[in-house]
C-alpha positions as CSV (number, residue, x, y, z in Angstrom):
1,M,-64.7,169.3,-158.4
2,N,-68.1,170.9,-159.2
3,L,-70.7,171.8,-156.6
4,N,-72.9,168.8,-157.3
5,A,-70.0,166.4,-157.0
6,G,-69.1,168.0,-153.7
7,L,-72.6,167.6,-152.4
8,R,-72.7,163.9,-153.4
9,L,-69.4,163.3,-151.6
10,D,-70.7,164.9,-148.4
11,Q,-73.9,162.8,-148.6
12,A,-71.9,159.7,-149.1
13,V,-69.7,160.5,-146.0
14,D,-72.8,161.2,-143.9
15,A,-74.3,157.8,-145.0
16,L,-71.4,155.8,-143.7
17,P,-72.1,153.8,-140.5
18,T,-70.8,155.1,-137.3
19,I,-68.5,152.9,-135.1
20,D,-68.9,153.2,-131.4
21,T,-65.7,153.3,-129.4
22,P,-65.6,150.4,-126.9
23,R,-66.0,151.5,-123.4
24,P,-65.4,149.7,-120.1
25,P,-68.4,147.9,-118.4
26,G,-70.4,150.3,-116.3
27,A,-69.3,153.4,-118.2
28,E,-71.9,155.7,-119.8
29,P,-71.9,156.5,-123.5
30,S,-70.0,159.6,-124.5
31,S,-72.1,162.7,-124.8
32,G,-69.5,164.8,-126.3
33,V,-67.7,165.3,-123.0
34,M,-64.4,163.4,-122.5
35,R,-64.3,161.3,-119.3
36,S,-61.4,161.6,-117.0
37,D,-59.1,158.8,-116.0
38,T,-60.7,159.0,-112.6
39,D,-64.2,158.4,-113.9
40,V,-63.1,155.4,-116.0
41,A,-61.2,153.9,-113.0
42,E,-64.3,154.4,-110.8
43,A,-66.5,152.6,-113.3
44,W,-64.1,149.7,-113.5
45,S,-63.9,149.6,-109.7
46,N,-67.7,149.5,-109.3
47,D,-68.0,146.7,-111.8
48,R,-65.4,144.7,-110.0
49,R,-67.2,145.2,-106.7
50,R,-70.5,144.0,-108.2
51,S,-68.7,141.0,-109.7
52,S,-67.2,140.2,-106.3
53,R,-70.5,140.4,-104.5
54,S,-72.1,138.1,-107.1
55,G,-69.3,135.6,-106.7
56,L,-69.6,135.6,-103.0
57,L,-73.4,135.0,-103.2
58,T,-72.9,132.2,-105.6
59,A,-70.3,130.5,-103.4
60,A,-72.5,130.9,-100.3
61,L,-75.6,129.5,-102.0
62,V,-73.7,126.5,-103.5
63,F,-72.0,125.8,-100.1
64,L,-75.3,126.0,-98.2
65,A,-77.2,123.9,-100.7
66,A,-74.5,121.2,-100.9
67,T,-74.1,121.1,-97.1
68,M,-77.8,120.8,-96.4
69,M,-78.4,118.2,-99.1
70,V,-75.5,116.0,-98.2
71,G,-76.3,116.3,-94.5
72,L,-80.0,115.4,-94.9
73,V,-79.4,112.6,-97.4
74,G,-76.7,111.2,-95.2
75,L,-78.9,111.4,-92.1
76,S,-81.8,109.8,-93.9
77,A,-79.6,107.0,-95.2
78,Y,-78.2,106.4,-91.7
79,E,-81.7,106.0,-90.3
80,D,-82.7,103.7,-93.1
81,L,-85.3,106.2,-94.3
82,L,-83.7,107.4,-97.6
83,A,-85.9,107.0,-100.6
84,W,-89.0,106.4,-98.4
85,D,-91.4,105.6,-101.3
86,V,-89.0,103.3,-103.1
87,R,-88.1,101.6,-99.9
88,F,-91.5,101.1,-98.4
89,A,-93.9,101.2,-101.4
90,Y,-92.3,100.7,-104.8
91,L,-89.9,97.8,-104.1
92,P,-92.3,95.8,-101.9
93,A,-94.9,96.1,-104.7
94,A,-92.3,94.9,-107.3
95,E,-91.4,92.0,-105.1
96,A,-95.0,91.1,-104.6
97,V,-95.4,90.9,-108.4
98,L,-92.4,88.6,-108.6
99,D,-94.0,86.4,-105.9
100,G,-97.2,86.2,-107.9
101,N,-99.2,88.5,-105.6
102,S,-101.1,91.7,-106.2
103,P,-98.9,94.9,-105.7
104,Y,-102.0,96.8,-104.4
105,P,-103.1,97.0,-100.8
106,E,-106.6,96.2,-99.6
107,L,-108.9,99.2,-99.0
108,D,-108.7,98.7,-95.2
109,D,-104.9,98.1,-95.1
110,P,-103.3,100.4,-92.5
111,I,-100.3,101.0,-94.8
112,L,-102.6,103.5,-96.7
113,E,-102.7,105.6,-93.5
114,E,-98.9,105.2,-93.1
115,Q,-98.3,106.3,-96.7
116,K,-96.5,103.0,-97.5
117,G,-99.0,101.6,-100.0
118,Y,-98.3,101.4,-103.7
119,V,-101.1,103.3,-105.4
120,Y,-99.7,104.2,-108.8
121,P,-100.4,102.5,-112.1
122,P,-98.1,99.4,-112.5
123,Q,-95.5,100.9,-114.9
124,L,-93.4,102.3,-112.0
125,L,-93.0,99.0,-110.3
126,V,-92.4,97.3,-113.6
127,A,-89.5,99.7,-114.2
128,L,-88.1,98.8,-110.8
129,L,-88.2,95.0,-111.3
130,P,-84.5,94.9,-112.5
131,L,-83.4,96.5,-109.2
132,T,-85.1,94.0,-106.9
133,P,-82.0,91.7,-106.6
134,L,-80.0,94.6,-105.1
135,P,-79.9,95.4,-101.4
136,V,-82.6,98.0,-100.5
137,D,-80.1,100.5,-99.1
138,A,-78.1,100.4,-102.4
139,V,-81.3,100.9,-104.4
140,A,-82.3,103.8,-102.1
141,V,-78.9,105.6,-102.6
142,L,-79.0,105.0,-106.4
143,V,-82.5,106.4,-106.8
144,A,-81.8,109.4,-104.5
145,L,-78.7,110.3,-106.5
146,G,-80.7,109.9,-109.6
147,M,-83.3,112.4,-108.3
148,L,-80.5,115.0,-107.8
149,V,-79.4,114.5,-111.3
150,L,-82.9,114.9,-112.6
151,V,-83.3,118.2,-110.8
152,G,-80.3,119.6,-112.5
153,L,-81.3,118.2,-115.8
154,T,-84.7,119.8,-115.5
155,L,-83.1,123.3,-115.2
156,W,-80.6,122.5,-117.9
157,V,-83.2,121.5,-120.4
158,L,-85.0,124.9,-119.8
159,G,-81.8,126.8,-120.5
160,V,-80.8,127.8,-117.0
161,R,-77.1,128.3,-116.8
162,D,-76.9,130.4,-113.6
163,A,-75.3,128.4,-110.8
164,R,-77.2,130.4,-108.2
165,C,-80.5,129.0,-109.6
166,Y,-79.3,125.4,-109.3
167,A,-78.2,126.1,-105.7
168,A,-81.5,127.8,-104.8
169,A,-83.5,124.9,-106.3
170,M,-81.6,122.5,-104.1
171,L,-82.6,124.6,-101.1
172,W,-86.3,124.2,-101.8
173,V,-88.1,122.0,-99.4
174,P,-90.1,120.4,-102.2
175,T,-86.8,119.5,-103.9
176,I,-85.3,118.1,-100.8
177,S,-88.6,116.2,-100.0
178,G,-88.6,114.8,-103.5
179,V,-85.0,113.5,-103.1
180,L,-85.5,112.1,-99.7
181,L,-88.8,110.4,-100.6
182,S,-87.6,109.5,-104.2
183,N,-91.1,109.4,-105.7
184,V,-92.4,110.6,-109.1
185,S,-92.6,114.3,-108.4
186,I,-89.1,115.2,-109.6
187,P,-89.4,113.0,-112.8
188,L,-92.8,114.8,-113.5
189,A,-91.0,118.1,-113.3
190,L,-88.5,116.9,-115.8
191,A,-91.3,115.7,-118.0
192,L,-92.9,119.2,-117.9
193,A,-89.6,120.7,-118.8
194,L,-89.3,118.4,-121.8
195,V,-92.8,119.1,-122.9
196,W,-92.0,122.8,-123.0
197,R,-88.6,122.4,-124.6
198,Y,-89.9,120.2,-127.4
199,R,-93.4,121.7,-127.6
200,N,-93.1,122.3,-131.3
201,E,-92.1,118.7,-132.1
202,V,-94.8,116.1,-131.9
203,L,-93.0,112.9,-130.8
204,P,-90.7,114.2,-128.0
205,S,-93.4,116.3,-126.3
206,A,-96.0,113.6,-126.7
207,A,-93.8,111.0,-125.3
208,A,-93.0,113.1,-122.2
209,L,-96.6,114.0,-121.7
210,G,-98.1,110.6,-122.4
211,L,-95.6,108.8,-120.1
212,S,-96.0,111.3,-117.2
213,V,-99.8,111.5,-117.3
214,S,-100.1,107.7,-117.5
215,S,-97.8,107.4,-114.5
216,K,-99.7,110.0,-112.4
217,L,-103.0,111.7,-113.5
218,L,-101.9,114.8,-111.6
219,L,-100.7,116.3,-114.9
220,W,-103.9,115.9,-117.0
221,P,-104.4,119.7,-117.2
222,M,-101.4,119.8,-119.5
223,F,-103.7,118.3,-122.2
224,V,-105.8,121.5,-121.9
225,W,-102.7,123.6,-122.6
226,M,-101.9,121.4,-125.7
227,L,-105.4,121.8,-127.0
228,A,-105.5,125.5,-126.3
229,T,-102.3,126.0,-128.2
230,R,-103.7,124.0,-131.1
231,R,-101.3,121.0,-130.8
232,L,-103.9,118.3,-131.6
233,R,-101.5,115.9,-133.1
234,T,-99.4,116.0,-130.0
235,V,-102.5,115.3,-127.8
236,V,-103.5,112.3,-129.9
237,T,-100.0,110.9,-129.9
238,A,-99.6,111.4,-126.2
239,V,-102.9,109.7,-125.4
240,L,-101.9,106.7,-127.6
241,I,-98.5,106.4,-126.0
242,G,-100.0,106.6,-122.5
243,L,-102.6,104.0,-123.3
244,V,-100.1,101.6,-124.9
245,V,-97.6,101.9,-121.9
246,T,-100.4,101.6,-119.3
247,L,-102.1,98.6,-120.9
248,G,-98.7,96.9,-121.4
249,A,-97.8,97.4,-117.7
250,W,-101.1,96.1,-116.5
251,A,-100.7,93.1,-118.8
252,T,-97.3,92.5,-117.3
253,I,-98.9,91.9,-113.9
254,R,-101.9,90.0,-115.5
255,F,-104.3,92.9,-114.8
256,D,-104.2,92.1,-111.1
257,G,-105.9,94.9,-109.2
258,L,-107.3,96.7,-112.3
259,A,-110.9,96.3,-111.4
260,G,-110.5,97.6,-107.9
261,Y,-108.1,100.4,-108.8
262,P,-110.7,103.3,-109.0
263,D,-111.9,102.2,-105.5
264,L,-108.3,102.3,-104.2
265,L,-107.9,105.9,-105.5
266,R,-111.2,107.0,-103.9
267,R,-110.1,105.4,-100.6
268,L,-106.8,107.1,-100.7
269,S,-108.4,110.4,-101.2
270,E,-110.7,109.8,-98.3
271,I,-107.8,109.1,-96.0
272,Q,-105.3,111.7,-97.1
273,S,-107.0,114.7,-98.8
274,E,-108.2,116.5,-95.7
275,R,-104.7,116.0,-94.0
276,S,-102.7,117.2,-97.0
277,Y,-101.6,120.6,-98.2
278,S,-104.3,120.8,-100.9
279,I,-107.2,123.2,-101.0
280,V,-109.3,120.4,-99.5
281,G,-106.8,120.1,-96.7
282,M,-106.8,123.9,-96.1
283,A,-110.6,124.0,-96.1
284,S,-110.7,121.1,-93.6
285,T,-108.2,122.8,-91.3
286,I,-110.5,125.8,-90.8
287,G,-113.6,123.6,-90.4
288,L,-115.3,124.1,-93.8
289,G,-115.5,120.4,-94.5
290,D,-114.8,118.1,-97.5
291,A,-117.6,119.3,-99.7
292,V,-116.6,123.0,-99.5
293,G,-113.0,122.1,-100.0
294,R,-113.8,120.2,-103.2
295,A,-116.0,123.0,-104.5
296,L,-113.2,125.5,-103.9
297,T,-110.8,123.1,-105.6
298,L,-113.0,123.1,-108.7
299,V,-113.4,126.9,-108.7
300,V,-109.6,127.7,-108.3
301,G,-108.5,124.9,-110.7
302,S,-111.1,125.9,-113.3
303,S,-109.9,129.5,-113.0
304,F,-106.4,128.5,-113.9
305,L,-107.6,126.5,-116.8
306,V,-109.5,129.5,-118.1
307,G,-106.4,131.6,-117.7
308,C,-104.5,128.9,-119.6
309,V,-106.9,129.2,-122.6
310,V,-107.1,133.0,-122.5
311,F,-103.3,133.4,-122.5
312,A,-103.0,130.8,-125.2
313,R,-105.4,132.8,-127.4
314,R,-103.2,135.9,-126.9
315,D,-100.1,133.9,-128.0
316,D,-98.6,134.2,-124.5
317,E,-97.4,130.6,-124.2
318,V,-95.3,131.3,-121.1
319,R,-98.1,132.4,-118.9
320,S,-100.5,129.9,-120.5
321,Y,-98.1,127.1,-119.6
322,T,-97.7,128.6,-116.1
323,C,-101.5,128.5,-115.6
324,A,-101.7,124.9,-116.7
325,I,-99.0,123.8,-114.2
326,A,-100.8,125.8,-111.5
327,A,-104.0,123.9,-112.4
328,T,-102.3,120.6,-111.8
329,L,-101.7,121.5,-108.2
330,A,-105.0,123.3,-107.6
331,L,-107.2,120.5,-108.9
332,S,-105.4,117.7,-107.0
333,P,-107.3,116.7,-103.8
334,I,-104.0,115.5,-102.3
335,V,-101.0,117.8,-102.3
336,W,-97.7,117.1,-100.5
337,L,-94.7,119.3,-100.3
338,H,-92.8,117.5,-103.0
339,Y,-95.6,118.2,-105.5
340,L,-94.5,121.8,-105.5
341,V,-91.2,120.9,-107.2
342,V,-93.0,121.2,-110.5
343,L,-93.1,125.0,-109.9
344,L,-89.4,125.0,-110.8
345,V,-90.5,124.7,-114.5
346,P,-92.5,127.9,-114.9
347,L,-90.0,129.8,-112.8
348,A,-87.0,128.6,-114.9
349,I,-88.9,129.5,-118.1
350,A,-89.8,133.0,-117.0
351,R,-86.7,133.8,-114.9
352,P,-83.7,131.8,-116.2
353,R,-81.3,134.1,-114.3
354,F,-81.2,134.3,-110.5
355,S,-83.3,136.8,-108.6
356,L,-84.9,136.8,-105.1
357,I,-88.0,135.0,-106.3
358,W,-85.8,131.9,-106.6
359,L,-85.5,131.9,-102.9
360,L,-89.2,132.3,-102.1
361,P,-89.9,128.5,-101.7
362,V,-87.1,128.3,-99.2
363,L,-89.6,129.8,-96.8
364,L,-91.3,126.4,-96.8
365,W,-88.8,125.4,-94.1
366,I,-91.5,127.0,-91.9
367,S,-93.5,123.9,-92.8
368,P,-91.0,121.1,-93.4
369,K,-93.2,118.2,-92.4
370,P,-93.0,115.4,-95.0
371,G,-96.1,113.8,-93.6
372,Y,-99.6,114.9,-92.8
373,A,-100.2,118.7,-92.5
374,D,-101.2,120.3,-89.2
375,G,-102.6,123.7,-88.2
376,F,-101.3,126.9,-89.8
377,E,-98.5,124.9,-91.5
378,T,-101.2,123.6,-93.9
379,F,-101.5,127.0,-95.5
380,V,-97.8,127.8,-95.9
381,P,-97.2,125.8,-99.1
382,G,-100.3,127.3,-100.7
383,I,-99.3,130.8,-99.7
384,A,-95.8,130.4,-101.1
385,A,-97.2,128.9,-104.4
386,A,-99.7,131.7,-104.7
387,I,-97.1,134.4,-104.3
388,L,-94.7,132.7,-106.8
389,L,-97.5,132.3,-109.4
390,T,-98.7,135.9,-108.9
391,V,-95.2,137.2,-109.6
392,L,-94.8,135.0,-112.7
393,L,-98.3,135.8,-114.1
394,A,-98.5,139.5,-113.2
395,R,-95.0,140.6,-114.1
396,P,-93.8,138.6,-117.1
397,R,-90.2,139.4,-118.1
398,A,-89.0,139.3,-121.7
399,E,-86.4,136.6,-121.2
400,R,-84.9,134.3,-123.8
401,V,-87.3,131.5,-124.5
402,V,-85.6,128.1,-125.0
403,E,-86.5,126.3,-128.2
404,A,-85.8,122.7,-129.2
405,P,-82.6,122.3,-131.1
406,A,-83.0,122.2,-134.9
């Protein structure tokens, strides 16, 4: 072999890929010094201890969540209060339609004060018409169980596979409130999850957005996100779907109550906004009045919408979407605890694996009232939401972003 051939052979050997020797979890890469059997055994032992602690935490969270949810649902059912909104608002409105009456209360009806009046567009009660022959208690149980399924489905759609996240979500007061009241908040959270999951497909995301906004205008800021991320076709399709469904639902009840519907919403805001957990409610609690509260609502909500646009222009869709969801809560003159269940969506997107931030909304047990807010408790949901959003917006983590299946 001549010298040139020897050099080419050496170069070829040097160019071969190196193969790392497998090492046990927790062990450091070799730096030229052989590790003793004791070091390897200690690494394996540390890994097993960490795995054991994680398993214990998972078991504890699952047990606590299951115990609390079953206990509260059972107690609520025993007291004939389970699925409050379905029991006292949705089903009576559906039965009124079957009887040929208007599903909407008069502006001076005391049921508006008691939070028992039907104040949504008619598509919700139309969807419940097939359930009216069933006993109310049976409908309440079916709907409450359905809400539990929808919570799990919301996290699953967003790619969450950590059991601890599911358990933590079930411990949230907004989740529990959404199940016990069985209103549209949990379905809206699922709609937001579907919009994100299928954001690059026109029809699925448009259907989720159009149906949700037409059912409750709370989510209208999501159109700003769609426009900011240049999804004009989705916006147009969502608007068309929402209009068709809404007009069809109104036609089903012969447009009964349509003319007075804007007045009903204004009356509802007058009664409930200053006693809710909204910015208007917080301002009222410290004596600033309705006008100041609404001005602050506009300022805070607009700030989130600006953030939505700015992040979208930076191609940061995660934080842009988070700002849009935050705007839905900030701009609403009425906010109840169950509204905050929509925050599961940005949290699941940014943190699909369990961390302590998942337990932050559990602190809302300090303010567990499902009804009107009172005193310092008015501020607790806003503070918890602000901390959660600050963490998600200030410290983004490079996590796996779930895409729609091909």
